BALOBA-1460 file (C-alpha; in Angstrom, 3 decimals):
// residues 148
<rec num="1" residu="m" x="-15.298" y="19.267" z="45.849"/>
<rec num="2" residu="t" x="-15.332" y="16.000" z="43.858"/>
<rec num="3" residu="e" x="-12.021" y="14.814" z="42.518"/>
<rec num="4" residu="l" x="-11.996" y="13.981" z="38.810"/>
<rec num="5" residu="s" x="-10.403" y="10.757" z="37.758"/>
<rec num="6" residu="l" x="-8.465" y="10.628" z="34.544"/>
<rec num="7" residu="p" x="-8.523" y="7.617" z="32.250"/>
<rec num="8" residu="p" x="-5.391" y="5.492" z="32.385"/>
<rec num="9" residu="v" x="-2.602" y="6.309" z="29.976"/>
<rec num="10" residu="p" x="-3.053" y="3.963" z="27.021"/>
<rec num="11" residu="t" x="-0.587" y="1.179" z="26.405"/>
<rec num="12" residu="i" x="0.639" y="1.190" z="22.833"/>
<rec num="13" residu="k" x="0.696" y="-2.173" z="21.047"/>
<rec num="14" residu="p" x="4.096" y="-3.398" z="19.851"/>
<rec num="15" residu="g" x="4.799" y="-2.244" z="16.305"/>
<rec num="16" residu="h" x="2.713" y="0.915" z="16.775"/>
<rec num="17" residu="r" x="3.226" y="4.504" z="17.856"/>
<rec num="18" residu="l" x="1.017" y="7.409" z="18.897"/>
<rec num="19" residu="v" x="0.629" y="10.071" z="16.216"/>
<rec num="20" residu="p" x="-1.531" y="13.181" z="15.897"/>
<rec num="21" residu="a" x="-4.471" y="13.061" z="13.494"/>
<rec num="22" residu="a" x="-6.625" y="15.950" z="12.295"/>
<rec num="23" residu="i" x="-10.408" y="15.660" z="12.423"/>
<rec num="24" residu="r" x="-12.417" y="18.425" z="10.780"/>
<rec num="25" residu="w" x="-16.204" y="18.427" z="10.596"/>
<rec num="26" residu="h" x="-17.011" y="20.337" z="7.390"/>
<rec num="27" residu="q" x="-15.773" y="23.932" z="7.721"/>
<rec num="28" residu="q" x="-15.104" y="23.772" z="11.466"/>
<rec num="29" residu="p" x="-11.545" y="24.193" z="12.736"/>
<rec num="30" residu="a" x="-9.602" y="20.937" z="12.813"/>
<rec num="31" residu="q" x="-9.258" y="19.114" z="16.107"/>
<rec num="32" residu="t" x="-6.185" y="17.043" z="16.883"/>
<rec num="33" residu="v" x="-6.599" y="13.577" z="18.338"/>
<rec num="34" residu="w" x="-3.905" y="11.035" z="19.109"/>
<rec num="35" residu="i" x="-4.234" y="7.666" z="17.407"/>
<rec num="36" residu="e" x="-2.342" y="4.398" z="17.467"/>
<rec num="37" residu="c" x="-0.576" y="4.064" z="14.122"/>
<rec num="38" residu="p" x="1.336" y="1.026" z="12.773"/>
<rec num="39" residu="d" x="5.075" y="1.554" z="12.343"/>
<rec num="40" residu="w" x="4.777" y="0.787" z="8.600"/>
<rec num="41" residu="c" x="2.190" y="3.544" z="8.035"/>
<rec num="42" residu="t" x="3.550" y="6.609" z="6.232"/>
<rec num="43" residu="e" x="0.293" y="8.582" z="6.107"/>
<rec num="44" residu="e" x="0.541" y="12.080" z="7.545"/>
<rec num="45" residu="h" x="-2.669" y="11.891" z="9.567"/>
<rec num="46" residu="h" x="-2.120" y="15.356" z="11.036"/>
<rec num="47" residu="i" x="-2.018" y="17.025" z="7.592"/>
<rec num="48" residu="t" x="-4.971" y="15.470" z="5.767"/>
<rec num="49" residu="a" x="-8.017" y="16.038" z="7.968"/>
<rec num="50" residu="q" x="-10.796" y="13.439" z="8.027"/>
<rec num="51" residu="l" x="-14.455" y="14.039" z="8.854"/>
<rec num="52" residu="a" x="-14.434" y="11.435" z="11.627"/>
<rec num="53" residu="i" x="-11.912" y="9.246" z="13.385"/>
<rec num="54" residu="e" x="-13.558" y="6.229" z="11.692"/>
<rec num="55" residu="d" x="-12.376" y="7.600" z="8.325"/>
<rec num="56" residu="i" x="-8.691" y="7.283" z="9.195"/>
<rec num="57" residu="l" x="-6.908" y="4.609" z="7.134"/>
<rec num="58" residu="h" x="-3.321" y="3.413" z="7.389"/>
<rec num="59" residu="a" x="-1.107" y="2.935" z="4.318"/>
<rec num="60" residu="s" x="2.574" y="2.274" z="3.671"/>
<rec num="61" residu="d" x="4.684" y="3.760" z="0.924"/>
<rec num="62" residu="t" x="3.672" y="2.443" z="-2.486"/>
<rec num="63" residu="e" x="5.912" y="0.049" z="-4.388"/>
<rec num="64" residu="h" x="5.773" y="0.660" z="-8.153"/>
<rec num="65" residu="l" x="6.622" y="-1.369" z="-11.235"/>
<rec num="66" residu="g" x="6.480" y="0.423" z="-14.573"/>
<rec num="67" residu="i" x="6.740" y="-1.492" z="-17.855"/>
<rec num="68" residu="h" x="8.011" y="0.490" z="-20.837"/>
<rec num="69" residu="t" x="7.268" y="-0.259" z="-24.464"/>
<rec num="70" residu="l" x="9.297" y="0.330" z="-27.619"/>
<rec num="71" residu="e" x="6.162" y="1.482" z="-29.472"/>
<rec num="72" residu="h" x="5.778" y="4.833" z="-27.700"/>
<rec num="73" residu="p" x="7.346" y="6.870" z="-24.928"/>
<rec num="74" residu="g" x="6.078" y="6.280" z="-21.441"/>
<rec num="75" residu="l" x="4.738" y="3.241" z="-19.694"/>
<rec num="76" residu="a" x="2.503" y="0.568" z="-21.164"/>
<rec num="77" residu="f" x="1.577" y="-0.982" z="-17.798"/>
<rec num="78" residu="e" x="1.984" y="-0.135" z="-14.163"/>
<rec num="79" residu="l" x="1.572" y="-2.122" z="-10.971"/>
<rec num="80" residu="y" x="1.400" y="-0.763" z="-7.448"/>
<rec num="81" residu="a" x="1.510" y="-2.514" z="-4.088"/>
<rec num="82" residu="q" x="1.242" y="-1.254" z="-0.536"/>
<rec num="83" residu="i" x="0.243" y="-2.306" z="2.951"/>
<rec num="84" residu="k" x="-3.095" y="-0.952" z="4.132"/>
<rec num="85" residu="s" x="-5.359" y="-1.228" z="7.146"/>
<rec num="86" residu="d" x="-8.836" y="0.151" z="7.840"/>
<rec num="87" residu="p" x="-9.215" y="0.006" z="11.634"/>
<rec num="88" residu="a" x="-12.904" y="0.968" z="11.606"/>
<rec num="89" residu="t" x="-14.164" y="-1.495" z="8.986"/>
<rec num="90" residu="t" x="-16.479" y="-4.341" z="9.895"/>
<rec num="91" residu="d" x="-14.439" y="-6.728" z="7.718"/>
<rec num="92" residu="p" x="-11.745" y="-8.246" z="9.971"/>
<rec num="93" residu="r" x="-9.628" y="-9.123" z="6.920"/>
<rec num="94" residu="t" x="-9.123" y="-5.488" z="5.902"/>
<rec num="95" residu="r" x="-9.006" y="-4.263" z="9.495"/>
<rec num="96" residu="q" x="-5.707" y="-6.140" z="9.769"/>
<rec num="97" residu="a" x="-2.633" y="-5.222" z="7.786"/>
<rec num="98" residu="h" x="-3.043" y="-6.534" z="4.241"/>
<rec num="99" residu="i" x="-1.497" y="-5.882" z="0.845"/>
<rec num="100" residu="v" x="-3.322" y="-4.027" z="-1.916"/>
<rec num="101" residu="v" x="-2.108" y="-4.540" z="-5.487"/>
<rec num="102" residu="d" x="-3.547" y="-2.443" z="-8.300"/>
<rec num="103" residu="d" x="-2.811" y="-1.300" z="-11.819"/>
<rec num="104" residu="g" x="-4.218" y="2.201" z="-11.441"/>
<rec num="105" residu="g" x="-7.344" y="1.167" z="-13.320"/>
<rec num="106" residu="g" x="-9.733" y="1.099" z="-10.402"/>
<rec num="107" residu="e" x="-9.903" y="-2.595" z="-9.559"/>
<rec num="108" residu="d" x="-7.757" y="-3.500" z="-6.553"/>
<rec num="109" residu="a" x="-6.635" y="-6.910" z="-5.320"/>
<rec num="110" residu="f" x="-6.775" y="-7.209" z="-1.522"/>
<rec num="111" residu="l" x="-4.319" y="-9.868" z="-0.354"/>
<rec num="112" residu="t" x="-3.544" y="-11.527" z="2.943"/>
<rec num="113" residu="p" x="0.188" y="-11.836" z="3.640"/>
<rec num="114" residu="d" x="0.013" y="-15.500" z="2.522"/>
<rec num="115" residu="m" x="-1.715" y="-14.503" z="-0.716"/>
<rec num="116" residu="a" x="0.949" y="-11.820" z="-1.286"/>
<rec num="117" residu="d" x="3.682" y="-14.431" z="-0.752"/>
<rec num="118" residu="d" x="1.996" y="-16.645" z="-3.375"/>
<rec num="119" residu="l" x="1.814" y="-13.676" z="-5.764"/>
<rec num="120" residu="a" x="5.502" y="-12.919" z="-5.177"/>
<rec num="121" residu="d" x="6.362" y="-16.558" z="-5.984"/>
<rec num="122" residu="q" x="4.314" y="-16.329" z="-9.188"/>
<rec num="123" residu="l" x="6.046" y="-13.073" z="-10.149"/>
<rec num="124" residu="v" x="9.479" y="-14.628" z="-9.593"/>
<rec num="125" residu="a" x="8.513" y="-17.566" z="-11.836"/>
<rec num="126" residu="f" x="7.071" y="-15.136" z="-14.399"/>
<rec num="127" residu="a" x="10.298" y="-13.080" z="-14.296"/>
<rec num="128" residu="a" x="12.336" y="-16.224" z="-15.010"/>
<rec num="129" residu="k" x="10.109" y="-16.983" z="-18.003"/>
<rec num="130" residu="v" x="10.424" y="-13.391" z="-19.270"/>
<rec num="131" residu="r" x="14.217" y="-13.702" z="-18.901"/>
<rec num="132" residu="q" x="14.144" y="-16.903" z="-21.008"/>
<rec num="133" residu="l" x="11.999" y="-15.162" z="-23.642"/>
<rec num="134" residu="s" x="14.539" y="-12.331" z="-23.678"/>
<rec num="135" residu="r" x="17.414" y="-14.746" z="-24.231"/>
<rec num="136" residu="t" x="15.544" y="-16.477" z="-27.052"/>
<rec num="137" residu="a" x="14.692" y="-13.165" z="-28.754"/>
<rec num="138" residu="r" x="18.280" y="-11.898" z="-28.359"/>
<rec num="139" residu="s" x="19.677" y="-15.146" z="-29.795"/>
<rec num="140" residu="h" x="17.291" y="-14.895" z="-32.732"/>
<rec num="141" residu="q" x="18.323" y="-11.285" z="-33.365"/>
<rec num="142" residu="m" x="22.021" y="-12.237" z="-33.299"/>
<rec num="143" residu="q" x="21.408" y="-15.086" z="-35.764"/>
<rec num="144" residu="a" x="19.521" y="-12.715" z="-38.074"/>
<rec num="145" residu="e" x="22.399" y="-10.218" z="-37.979"/>
<rec num="146" residu="v" x="24.949" y="-12.915" z="-38.856"/>
<rec num="147" residu="t" x="22.957" y="-14.076" z="-41.891"/>
<rec num="148" residu="a" x="22.206" y="-10.531" z="-43.064"/>
């Protein structure tokens, strides 16, 4: 009788863990496979079945910024940001962890960590300018109330 050899137990990369993922080909019962998943990924790969292992994407929780308006209830603008990775893509830039920023309108901005840092710096500068606009508007309102 020939002895079967088993493949070696995989070594998990730092910053990753093994998680179950469901693969379901059309109406067939789902199969569970174990995949390496980044620690930042919050996808429940075992709940949402994919057609093939190549379809599995990694995504973090989404950060959200909602901008209200005085003209109507609800939000006038929204921005979302999250870390994503597509391990099976041919594009090495999106195979690695990257940041996706979108406004819910369909066009996404795919950013390297350096590009995301630049965006964060721009947003901080923009926030300071918005704060100055707020102070100017508030001062103007107070002056108008005094003269009224």
